[in-house]
N, C-alpha and C positions, 0 to 999 in steps of 0.2 A: 333494352337490354336488363339496361340497370335495376329498371322498376320490377324485372321480372329475377331476378338474383334476390333483388331486395325478400320481393315474396315469397321467392321459396326459401329462405334463411328466419323469414317469420313463421311457416309453415315449421320447419325441421326443429326452430328450436320449442314449437307450441306443442309438436307432438311426439317427440322424436325423444327431447328432449329431457321433455316431460316424467320420463320417465324413470324415476329416481333410485329403484332397485334393479336386482340383476335380474331377479323372477317380476312380473308380475302379480297381481293381485289378482285370485280365481272369483267369479262371482257368478251366484250362485240362485234361482228362488226356489227349483225342486232338492239338490240336494248337493255335499259338497263330499269327497271322498279323498282321502292325502292319506299315502304312506310310503313307505321306506322306496319303493323301487316304482319303475313307471309303470311295470306288466301289472304287478299288484294292483294299481293303485286303477288300470282298467279291470282288474276282476272284478272292483268294488262297482265300478260305473256300469258291467254285465248285468251285475245284483240287482241296483237300480233298477235298470232296465225291464226285468222281467216282474218287475211288482214289488221286491222287498223296501220292506225295511234302513234305517242305517243300521240298524242290529245286524240284520242281515247281510247287508253291504262291509259291514267290518268285521264279519267273521271271516268273509271270502277273501277282506286283503291279508288278513291276517294267515289262514290257511295257505292261502299264495306267496305271502313273505316266510313262511315256513319251510314252505319246497325249493322255495330259490336259496335255503341258503343264507337271508338275511342278516345274517350276523345270530340264529335258531331257528332250531328248527321243531319237529314234530315232537319231541318228548322235550321240549322247555317248559315255561310258565308263562302262565297268564293273569295281568291284571290288568281289571278296569272300574273306569266310574260310567257308569250310565244315566242318563235324565230320562225320567217316565215319562211323556207332557201330562197324561191322565192322574197320575197321582202328583203331578208336581214334586219329586222329589228324587233326590241324587240317590243313587245304588251301589254298592262297594262289589268286585267282582275278586274273591280270592282263592283264584285258580294255579299257587303257588304250592309246586310237592315238597313233601315232609325225605327227612333221614331216613337209608332203609334200616331196619330192627337190630342189623350187628351195627351199625356204624355210633362208636360209641368214643367219650373220651380215649381211656383206657386203651383202644384198638388205635390208633394214630399215635397217642403217645405212646404205645409199645415201639410202634413202627416208625419212631424215628422220627414223628411228627410235628412241628410247630401249631400246622392248619393242616385241615385237606388238601390232598392236592387240589392243584389246578384243573389239573384236565386228567382223561382217564376212568375206568367204570370205576371206583370210588371216591369219584366228585361229583354221582351223579345222584340227583334227587327224584324221588317218583316222578312220573310225567303228568303233569300238568295238564298241557294247553288242547288236546284234546276233549275232556274233560269242561273246562271252561268252556272251549265252543258249543259243545249239546249243553252244558247252564245256559250259555244266555241264547242262544233257539229256542230251547224249550221256553226259557221263560217271561222270553220279548219280541223274538223275535215269530215272523209269517211264513218264512219258504222251510221247503224240505230239505235235509243234510245234502239228497243229491243235488239238489238245486244250487244248494251254497260250496257243496265243495268240487262243481265240476271244472270251473277254474283250473283251481288247482289238480284234479285228477289230468285232466291235457296236457297242460304242464309238466307234471309226472313222464307222461309217455311223451316226453322231450320240447322240448322248450329252448331259443340260444340263449346261454348263460353270456353273463356282461363279465366285463376285463376286473373288476374287482373281487367279486367271488372265485374267479377261475384265479387270478394272480393271487389270493389267498392262498388257496387249493396248494398251489404249487411251490408258491412257498413255504406253506408244512406240509409240506409231505413224506417230511422223512415221520416226522410224530404219525402222522395216517397213517404210513406201514407200521406201524404197532400195534395194529387192532383190525385182523382181515376183513370185516365186512365193512369197516370203512374204508380200505385199499378198494377193494374191487368198486364200490358205487363212486369213490372219487378218480381215482388214478386211472380211465382207460386205453393209455398211452404208456402202459407200464413196459422200463426199457428201452426207453426216448430217453433224449433230450429233457423234453418238456413230459411229464407225463400227466400231469393232469389235464381241461380238457382246456381250450382255444377258446379269448372271445369271439362270441357268435357262434361258436359251436353248439348243435343239438346237445342237448346234457341230459341225457332220458333215466329213472331213476324206478326201474320197474318192479323190483319190491316193491317200493312207498306206494306203486300204483294201487299194488295188489292189497297192499293192504287199506288202503281207504277205500276201494270196489268192494269189501268184505264189507264193510260198514253201510255202506250206501247200499247194498245187497240185504243186511239185515235188518236194515229200516224199512225196505219196499216189499219186502217179505210180509213186514209186519202191517204193512197200510195195507197189502193187497189182503192181506186174511182180517181188517175190519178193527187192527189196533188204532188207538186215536193215535196223533201226530206226537203229544206228552210222550206214550206208551211205546211209541215205532222207537223214538229220539235213545226214550233209556234205556231200549234195548240194545242199542248201536252201543252205545255207553256200556252194559255191560257186559260187550264183549271184546274191549278193548280193553277193562280191570278185572276179569274175572276169566275171560274164553281164551281162546287157543290166542288171539295175541298177545296177551299177559304173558301165559306160559311159553311162547319164544324169546319174548324181551327178559323173564326172566333166566332162565335156559343159558338165554347168549351174552348176559350180561355177567352168571355165574361161570361160564367159562373161559370171559374175556377178565376174570380177575374181581368181580363185584358182588354187591351183599345183598342184592335185592334176592327179596320172598317173595311170595305167589298174596301174602297175606298185605302186604306193606302197596299192594297196588290194591287191592281190594278194599281193603280197611280205608283210603283214602276216598277225602272227599271236598267237593268245590264247598266255600260258604260266600253265602250271599251278604253283605253285612252294610251295616251304615259307618257311610265314611268318617273321620274328623273335621270340621270345618271352625276359620277364624271369622271372622268380619274385621277390611280394612276397611276400610276411611266409605262404609253404604256397601260394599263387594264381600260376600262372602264366597270363602275360595273352598273348596274341597278336595281333600286327599285321602287316601288311603290309609290305615291305622296302621299302627308302631309296629308290622311285621316287614315294610316299606319302611325309606328313609322321608318320608311325605309330607311327615310332620315335622320335619327339619325345618319345610318353606314356609309352613303355618307360623313357627315358633319366630323366626326371621321376621314375615309382616308385623308382627305383633310388636318386635323388637326396634323395625323401623316408622313403626308409629309416631316414634319419640322425637323426629329430625327432617328437620324443612329440607327434603331431599331435590324437590325442585328447586330450590334457591341454591342450592348448591352448586345443580350442575351437572346435566349426563355428562360421567365420565370424567368428571374434574378428580382431583389426587384429595380432594374431602370427601366427596363420593365412592373415591377407589376404597378408600380407607374405610369409609364407614359400613359401607356394603363385604368388606372384606370382614373387619370382625366381626360382626354381625352375624355371619354366616362360620367362621370360627368359634363361638360362642353357641348358635344352634347345629351346630357338626357336633361338638364337644358332649354335647348329651344326648345328638342321638349314637356317638360313640359310647356310651358307657349306660343306657337307660331303655333304647330299643329293641323290642325281641316280639317273638312270638306271645302272643298273651293267653296262648290255652295252654302255659305250661309254665307254674311256677306261681311265682307272685305277680301282678301284673304290672306291669311299667307304670309310672305316677303321670299317666298323661294329663288328667287336668292341671295339675299344678303344673307344666311345662308349654300346658298351653293359656296358662294364667296373665293376665295383661299383666296383673300388679307384679307375676313372675319377670315380664319381659318389662317392667319399668327398673327392677333391679340388676337387670341382666344388662342393658343397655348402661346402663352409669358403668360400665367396666368396659367402654372404651375409650382409647387413648389417644392422641394423636399421632403416637406413632405405631408400628402393630406391636403387639403382646405376641411372644411367642409361645409364653406358660399358660394358654387361658385351656382351662379343664373346665366339665363339668361342672352345673350346679346344684342348688340344693333345695328340687321346686318343694318337697316335700311339706315343707310348715305354709305352702302356699293353696296344698287341700287338704288341712288339719289334722298332717299327720307327721310322724318322725322317722329321718331317715333311714331303715335298716341296713345299710351297705356305705356308712359311713367309714366303716376300717375298710373297705374294699376302695373304697376313693382316693384312701391316704396312700393304698399301697402301690396305686396303679400308675404314678409313676415308673415308677421300679422295674412292670411289665412294658413299658416303653422303652425302656432304655437303649435299647436296641435299632431305636428310629435314627434316622444319618440327618438331623435337621439344619449343618452346614454343608452339604451336597447340594447345590442349586439342578432344576431342570436344565436337562444336556439336548434341545432339540426334541421333534419329533419321535425320533429313532431313540431316544433313552426308553429302558425297558419298566421302568418305575411308573413315565409316563404312556408309553402299552397299556397296561394293567389299571391304571387309573384310570382312564377312559372307556374302556375295554366296551362298548356298545352293546345295538339292539335294532330294534327299529320300532316305528310307533304306528297308530291307526287312529285316524280322527275322519268321523264321520257324524252327517248330523241329515236331515229331511223336512220336507214341508209339515207335515204332521207336529216334530217337532220333539224326535228324538233325536240326541246326541248320547255318541257315544266318540271318548279318550280308551285307548287302549294302548300300556306299554310292555309288549310281552318281549323274553328271552329265551334264553338256557340252550345249548346244544350247538354253539356255532365253531365255526371251523377250525381246528382240528377238531372234531368229537368222535365220540365212538356212538360208531352204527349197531344198533340190538339186533342183530342177526342176522334172518331176513326178512323184518319188516320194513328196511327201510326209515327205518328213526332213528333220529341223531337223538342222544342224549344229553341232559343239560349240565352244567360243570357248575352248579350253584352253591354246593358245601362247601366251598371253599369261604363264603361265607358267612361262615358258625366259627367259634372259638374257640378256645381250647383251657382257658383259664379265665374265670371267674373275674381275677384281679382287673381283668379290659374291659368286661360286662357280663354282669351276674345274670342279665336278662335273655343272654344272644349264648350260652353254651349249648355245645349240640348235644341232641339227646338223637333215640330212634323215635321218629313220628311226629318229630318236632321242625317247623318251619326256619328256615334260616334268614334272619334279617337283610332284607333285599336292597341295593339302590334304586327297585324299576316303581316311576311312579306317577302315572297317568294324575292328572288336574283340569278340574273344570270349576267357575264361578258364576254364581247367579247375581244377578243385579233385576232388584227390585221383585226377586221371582220369580225370575226371569234366567233363562242361558246367558252369559254375559263372554263368555268366552270358553274354549276346550281349546286345552294345550296341553303337549306332551315331547317330550327327545329323548333321544340315546345319546349313554356317552357317563356309565358305571356313575364313580362319585362326583362327576358333575353335573348331573343331572336334574337337582335341584340349585344348584347355583344360576345356569343358565335358564331355568321356569322361572328362578326369583325378579332378574335382570329383565326376561321377555314383559311378565306382567307390570314391573313397574316402568317399562317402555310405555307401555300402552297406558295406563293409570295416572302416568306422573309426569310423563313428556308425549304425551299425545303423541304417539307414530299409531299409523294403520297396522295390522296385522301382519302386513307381510314388511313392512320398516320393522315391527317388533323384531320380526323373525330372523332380518341381515345385521340389524344391527352387533354394531362390534359387543363384547362380553368380554371380564375379567374370569379367571379361572381361580382358586385357591388349592394348594397343595397340604393345606397343615393340620385338613382333620385327618381321620386314622384309613385310609384306602381299604374296601370290601372285598381287597384278590389281594392273589398272591401271599406275598411275608405282610402284606396290610404296615407297610409304612408311612409314613407322614413327615414333611417335608415343612415345616413353619416359615413362614416369611415368602418364600416360594409363590410365584405369581407370571402367569402367565397372560400377555397384553398385547394387543391386535397394532400391528408394523406402526398404523395410522397415529397409535398416541403419540403425543405434541411433547418434545424435548423437554418444556418445562414440568410438565404433567411427569413424564419420566425423573428428572432429575428431584422434583418432591418426597417421589415414593420413593428413592435411591435414598434420602435424608430421611425418611421413617419405617425406614427400616430392611425394605421390600426387597429380593433376590428375583430379578426380573427373565424372563424369556420372554419374545414374540413372536407371532402366528400371524398371518396373513386373513386369517379368517378364524372366529372367534368366537361365531354364535351360538354355534352346535348348532346340528341338522333339527332344532326344532319345526314341529306338523303343528296348525291350531286354524281354530275357525272363529272370528269374533260376529255374532248376528248382533246386524242393521234392523231393529225392529222398526226402525223410521219407515223403514221401506217395504221392509217385512222382505227379505234376501241373507245371504251370507256373504261373508269378506272370508274369503279360507288364504291362508300362509303357509308359506314352506320355507326354508332360509335355503339358501346357497351353499350349505357348508356341505350336503352330501347328495346321493343318489335321490331323495327325496322327492313325490311329485306327487301331484295332484290333478282335479279331474273335475267340475262344476255343470252344472247343471239348470 
């Protein structure tokens, strides 16, 4: 009997206790599909099984998450990186909406606003996600729009809503009631104690289904008439942005107090761009351009190359202090220099991403936190002179309403809720070599629904500033894209995909992605270990939401942080709060070229889920 028990204990220790993460690694050789909700990951798997590639599957997952209101909707924005195996190149997809023609600085100031509002029709940029899906399918996909939208259309006809979204609707129902079309969709039990759907209830979106059906019908009619795949997709695109769907969006937005005009949708276009990248210890890391916060991660890597992070030790006091101040430096530059490159003077990205500039910035890191770290001057590092020196000197006056002495007061802190505003992510890869990393967003609950389209509008206008002293590159103008937090990531090693990774979480996104990347590269973690590992979050940068506040020195740490690390950080000037899970809802794929397989990772910090085959 003792021998049997001993053998059993050995078996358990070798097989059960060997699982060091709360979720297992996803192993696949044909494909992998990961996104923010289990049902949406299934939509990706269904699309792969139809014979689609990673782009088709990613678009199907994106459509499904929009339909599930996974902190986004169909009227939001889509940002993607796509690795093309034939061209061996990473492409950027810019499907971010723009400010409508009536949205001016004077308009909002005349209405006594320091920033565009966080909610309502005045918060909406033009819809971008549908255009992003069509562009990705037309340029890189293989399936029809009908095939790709089939899971989302089935869900629009009714799917069992999960508790997270159902409870979010209920907690925001007073706001939802301000907009008649939102109320009709979100609150099926008006007059009852709980007016939102119950968890597990079949949630039906008839108007959205009809909109998606119109688009598919347009494509299928064109194909039946002998049009090419691309031509048919373009006709569906045109119906959304210039046809009857656009007319209903514009009509209903005006009815509810918004500023959209038909030309705002008709003139908007998806952009296919070359992303920015830096090399960190032999690994090329790619991010979207300065209309996102993505280059802040690249700047951070350049700064951190000047330190021996592995010697410091994972999440030691020295490591945390170095990471925190590095992010403060990079994000201070983000807050002043990033914006839509198609308006006014271009951001000084050459200087900002120069290795020499990073060395100079690294010299500013101190033994204790520096709360007044501001933007640097990258212009000399690209052979120029800074045209905004006068604004740099005045910038602190514009920041005077911040509350640097007010620490974070737990997960219910309104500042923290805004700072962490989530979305979802999509990760997909296939055996042919296609890799897709998407961070879509916009149209989260409570969202204004555009009339009888069923489409929830974006809230991204709030990321603009109205005072050039805060950021001369991100001042609101009609037709301009706001500088967003949305930031998919991809890394190549020896010219081949190495990591594809993204996370939701507002201004914390590139903080968590930076630490995830270092977990893999510096600390030899598997993709799942790195996705679950404890991170820190800083609030020293300016929030991109709400009142755009900042809390210098405030830091979120894991509850498992040892007492000696806490004591050391307190001596160094940090104001700490603690949470059980601090990884961020990271989704990622690591490419095992030795065995020709994929390793998928999905953090235990949210409802994100993956399937591989």
